[in-house]
C-alpha positions as CSV (number, residue, x, y, z in Angstrom):
1,V,-0.2,0.1,0.1
2,M,1.3,3.3,-1.2
3,T,1.6,5.8,1.9
4,T,3.2,9.5,2.6
5,T,4.5,10.8,5.8
6,T,3.3,14.2,7.6
7,N,5.3,17.0,9.2
8,S,4.6,14.9,11.8
9,G,6.2,12.1,10.6
10,Q,2.5,10.1,10.8
11,I,2.3,7.5,8.1
12,V,-0.8,8.3,5.7
13,P,-2.0,6.0,3.1
14,A,-2.2,7.5,-0.2
15,S,-5.8,7.2,-0.4
16,Q,-6.0,9.7,2.2
17,R,-3.4,11.7,0.3
18,R,-5.7,11.9,-2.6
19,R,-8.8,13.0,-0.7
20,T,-6.2,16.2,0.9
21,L,-4.7,17.0,-2.6
22,A,-8.3,16.9,-4.5
23,S,-10.1,19.0,-1.8
24,E,-7.5,21.6,-2.1
25,L,-8.0,22.0,-5.5
26,V,-11.9,22.2,-5.0
27,A,-11.1,24.7,-2.2
28,L,-9.5,26.8,-4.9
29,K,-12.3,26.7,-7.3
30,P,-13.3,30.5,-6.5
31,E,-9.7,31.4,-7.5
32,I,-9.8,29.4,-10.8
33,A,-12.7,30.9,-11.5
34,K,-11.0,34.6,-11.5
35,A,-8.1,32.9,-13.4
36,L,-10.2,31.5,-16.5
37,P,-10.8,33.5,-19.4
38,K,-14.9,33.7,-20.6
39,H,-15.0,30.6,-22.9
40,L,-13.8,28.1,-19.9
41,D,-15.8,28.0,-16.6
42,S,-14.4,27.2,-12.8
43,E,-16.7,23.9,-12.5
44,R,-15.3,22.2,-15.9
45,M,-11.6,23.0,-15.0
46,T,-11.9,21.9,-11.8
47,R,-13.6,18.6,-12.8
48,I,-10.9,18.4,-15.6
49,A,-8.1,18.1,-13.2
50,L,-9.9,16.0,-10.5
51,T,-10.2,13.6,-13.7
52,A,-6.8,13.8,-14.1
53,L,-5.9,12.7,-10.3
54,R,-7.7,9.9,-10.8
55,T,-6.7,8.6,-14.4
56,T,-3.2,9.2,-13.9
57,P,-2.3,7.9,-10.1
58,K,1.4,9.5,-10.0
59,L,-0.3,13.1,-9.8
60,N,-1.3,12.3,-6.3
61,E,2.4,12.0,-5.5
62,C,2.5,15.4,-6.6
63,S,3.7,18.6,-3.9
64,L,0.5,20.6,-3.1
65,P,2.8,24.0,-4.9
66,S,3.5,22.1,-7.7
67,F,-0.1,20.7,-8.6
68,L,-2.2,23.7,-7.7
69,G,0.2,26.0,-9.5
70,S,0.3,24.2,-12.6
71,V,-3.8,23.8,-12.6
72,L,-4.0,27.8,-11.9
73,T,-1.1,28.5,-15.0
74,L,-3.3,26.4,-17.1
75,A,-6.4,28.2,-16.1
76,Q,-4.7,31.7,-16.7
77,L,-4.1,30.1,-20.5
78,G,-7.3,28.6,-20.8
79,L,-6.0,25.4,-21.6
80,E,-7.2,22.3,-20.3
81,P,-5.2,19.3,-19.3
82,N,-5.3,15.4,-20.0
83,T,-8.1,15.8,-22.4
84,P,-8.5,14.3,-26.0
85,N,-8.3,17.9,-27.2
86,G,-4.7,18.0,-26.8
87,H,-4.2,21.3,-25.1
88,A,-2.1,20.4,-22.3
89,Y,-0.5,17.8,-20.0
90,L,-0.2,17.3,-16.1
91,I,2.9,15.6,-15.9
92,P,4.2,13.9,-12.4
93,R,8.2,13.7,-12.4
94,R,10.2,13.3,-9.4
95,N,12.9,16.5,-8.8
96,H,15.7,15.6,-6.0
97,G,13.5,13.5,-4.2
98,T,10.3,15.5,-4.5
99,M,7.3,14.1,-6.9
100,E,6.3,17.7,-8.9
101,C,3.6,18.4,-11.5
102,T,5.1,19.8,-14.3
103,T,3.2,21.0,-17.5
104,M,3.7,20.3,-21.0
105,I,1.7,22.6,-23.6
106,G,0.3,20.5,-26.8
107,Y,0.4,21.0,-30.2
108,E,-3.0,22.2,-30.4
109,G,-2.6,24.2,-27.1
110,L,0.4,26.3,-28.5
111,L,-2.1,26.5,-32.1
112,D,-4.9,27.8,-30.2
113,L,-2.5,30.2,-28.1
114,V,-1.7,31.6,-31.5
115,Y,-4.9,32.2,-33.1
116,R,-6.3,33.9,-30.1
117,G,-4.1,36.7,-30.5
118,G,-5.6,37.9,-33.6
119,K,-2.5,38.7,-35.9
120,V,-2.1,35.1,-37.4
121,A,-4.7,33.9,-40.1
122,L,-3.3,30.7,-40.5
123,V,-0.8,28.3,-38.8
124,Y,0.1,24.6,-39.7
125,A,2.9,21.7,-39.3
126,H,3.6,18.7,-40.7
127,V,6.4,16.1,-40.1
128,V,8.3,14.9,-43.0
129,H,8.9,11.3,-44.1
130,E,12.2,9.7,-45.4
131,G,11.0,9.1,-49.2
132,D,9.0,12.4,-49.3
133,V,9.8,15.1,-51.7
134,F,11.1,17.7,-49.8
135,D,12.8,21.0,-50.7
136,Y,13.5,24.3,-48.9
137,D,15.0,27.5,-49.5
138,Y,15.8,30.6,-47.3
139,G,16.7,34.3,-48.1
140,L,15.2,36.8,-49.7
141,N,13.1,34.0,-52.2
142,R,11.9,31.8,-49.7
143,N,10.0,28.5,-50.9
144,L,9.2,25.1,-49.3
145,I,7.9,22.3,-51.1
146,H,6.4,18.9,-49.7
147,K,5.1,16.1,-51.3
148,P,3.9,13.3,-49.1
149,T,4.7,10.0,-50.8
150,G,2.5,8.1,-48.2
151,D,5.1,5.9,-46.8
152,D,5.2,5.9,-42.9
153,G,9.3,6.0,-43.2
154,E,11.7,7.4,-40.9
155,L,11.0,11.2,-39.5
156,T,13.3,13.6,-41.2
157,H,12.0,17.0,-41.0
158,V,9.1,18.9,-39.6
159,Y,8.3,22.3,-40.9
160,A,5.7,25.0,-39.6
161,V,3.8,27.5,-41.4
162,A,1.9,30.8,-40.8
163,E,0.0,32.8,-42.5
164,L,-0.7,36.5,-40.6
165,T,-3.6,38.7,-41.4
166,S,-1.7,41.2,-43.2
167,G,-1.0,38.6,-46.1
168,H,2.8,38.0,-45.2
169,K,3.9,34.2,-44.6
170,A,6.4,32.9,-42.6
171,F,7.8,29.2,-42.4
172,V,10.4,27.2,-40.5
173,V,12.1,24.2,-40.8
174,L,14.0,21.7,-38.1
175,T,15.9,18.6,-39.1
176,R,15.8,15.2,-37.4
177,D,19.0,16.0,-35.5
178,Q,17.5,19.4,-33.9
179,V,13.7,17.7,-32.5
180,L,15.8,15.3,-31.0
181,K,18.0,17.7,-29.4
182,R,15.4,19.7,-27.7
183,K,13.7,16.0,-26.8
184,L,17.0,15.1,-25.2
185,S,16.1,18.4,-23.0
186,A,13.3,17.5,-22.1
187,Q,12.2,16.2,-18.7
188,G,10.6,12.7,-18.8
189,A,11.2,12.4,-22.5
190,A,12.5,8.7,-22.0
191,S,9.0,7.8,-20.4
192,A,7.1,5.9,-22.2
193,R,4.3,7.8,-21.0
194,S,5.8,10.8,-22.3
195,P,3.5,12.7,-25.2
196,W,7.4,12.4,-26.9
197,N,6.5,8.8,-27.2
198,T,2.9,8.8,-27.3
199,H,2.2,11.4,-29.7
200,E,5.4,11.6,-31.4
201,D,4.3,13.7,-34.3
202,E,2.3,16.2,-32.3
203,M,5.4,16.8,-30.2
204,W,7.6,17.2,-33.4
205,K,5.0,19.5,-34.9
206,K,4.6,21.5,-31.6
207,T,8.5,22.1,-31.5
208,A,8.3,23.3,-35.0
209,V,5.5,25.9,-34.2
210,R,6.8,27.1,-30.9
211,A,10.0,28.0,-33.0
212,L,8.2,29.5,-35.8
213,T,6.3,31.9,-32.8
214,K,9.7,33.7,-32.5
215,Y,9.3,35.4,-35.9
216,L,5.3,36.3,-34.9
217,P,3.7,38.9,-33.2
218,R,3.5,37.2,-29.8
219,S,0.3,37.8,-27.2
220,A,1.5,37.6,-23.6
221,D,-0.3,34.2,-23.8
222,V,1.9,32.7,-26.2
223,S,5.0,34.2,-24.3
224,Q,4.2,33.1,-21.1
225,A,3.5,29.2,-22.6
226,A,6.5,29.7,-24.6
227,A,8.5,30.4,-21.0
228,F,6.6,27.7,-19.3
229,D,7.4,25.2,-21.4
230,E,11.0,25.8,-22.1
231,A,11.6,25.9,-18.5
232,P,12.9,22.3,-18.3
233,E,15.1,22.5,-21.4
234,Y,17.2,25.4,-20.0
235,G,17.1,23.6,-16.1
236,K,14.6,25.5,-14.8
237,R,12.1,24.1,-12.9
238,Q,8.3,25.1,-13.9
239,T,7.5,26.1,-10.3
240,A,9.9,29.1,-10.3
241,M,7.9,30.1,-13.8
242,H,4.5,30.8,-12.0
243,T,3.7,34.3,-12.5
244,H,3.4,36.7,-9.8
245,E,-0.3,36.5,-9.9
246,T,-0.2,32.5,-9.5
247,R,2.3,32.8,-6.6
248,A,-0.2,35.3,-4.8
249,T,-3.4,33.4,-5.2
250,L,-1.4,30.6,-3.9
251,E,0.1,32.2,-0.8
252,A,-3.3,33.6,-0.3
253,H,-4.6,30.0,0.1
254,G,-2.5,29.2,2.5
255,V,-0.3,27.5,0.3
256,D,3.7,27.1,0.7
257,V,4.7,27.9,-2.5
258,D,8.5,27.3,-1.6
259,G,7.9,23.9,0.2
260,N,6.8,20.8,-0.7
261,E,4.6,19.4,2.0
262,M,1.5,19.2,2.0
263,P,-0.5,20.7,4.5
264,E,-2.3,18.1,7.2
265,S,-6.1,17.5,6.9
266,D,-8.5,17.3,9.5
267,D,-8.5,14.0,10.1
268,E,-4.6,13.7,9.9
269,Q,-4.8,16.2,12.9
270,Q,-7.1,14.4,15.0
271,A,-5.2,11.0,14.2
272,Q,-1.8,12.3,15.9
273,P,-1.1,11.6,19.2
């Protein structure tokens, strides 16, 4: 039976820890409502996060600040985690002995943020397989040609294209080596459950779109999402990327943002000798 330890050293079953983490999430619902954009409601966001706790058991072992901070950050971005729409993923990872909840922005989530800025009319990405007809030129006369053969050979390139509302177009191409270098920098990419392995094509395309956003008009949401998503690649903890607003909200909620211990539930306090 999986257990955890409270501040007093008492052993607490994992089932009780799950209830505590879930109850803290429910208690935070009013703050989630304040953070969400108008197209989402706190009831749905809370329900989705609770579902993530049930379907990804390891999330229940995560520190309270990292889990609530990740949910609040996604609420601010208006992205739903761990759903079929592929907007974002809540991923448990062990960091120096402490399980932390980290966030990965999905391909569809990044596209959603780019479109919300209102200055991009169209953006898309495609992977290139070995055997495809593929050629591109940078410089004054930029050109891109891709004719898929239909064969699912090894992935060799990925590219992203954007057309601005002004009519201007931009594209970026990444080679296999460039993508794999980014994958190696991503925390947890070696895990069989990582989106890098379960949704490889989508992660390649997201990597290309993220590279393309550096050449596009960037909204505050896209900039925040990019910084948050890139944090592990530069050796930074995502918990340190939370906005001042998120940090203040968690502290007002009684969460020790710089700590890792979960507050004890009433049941835990009553059970102490």
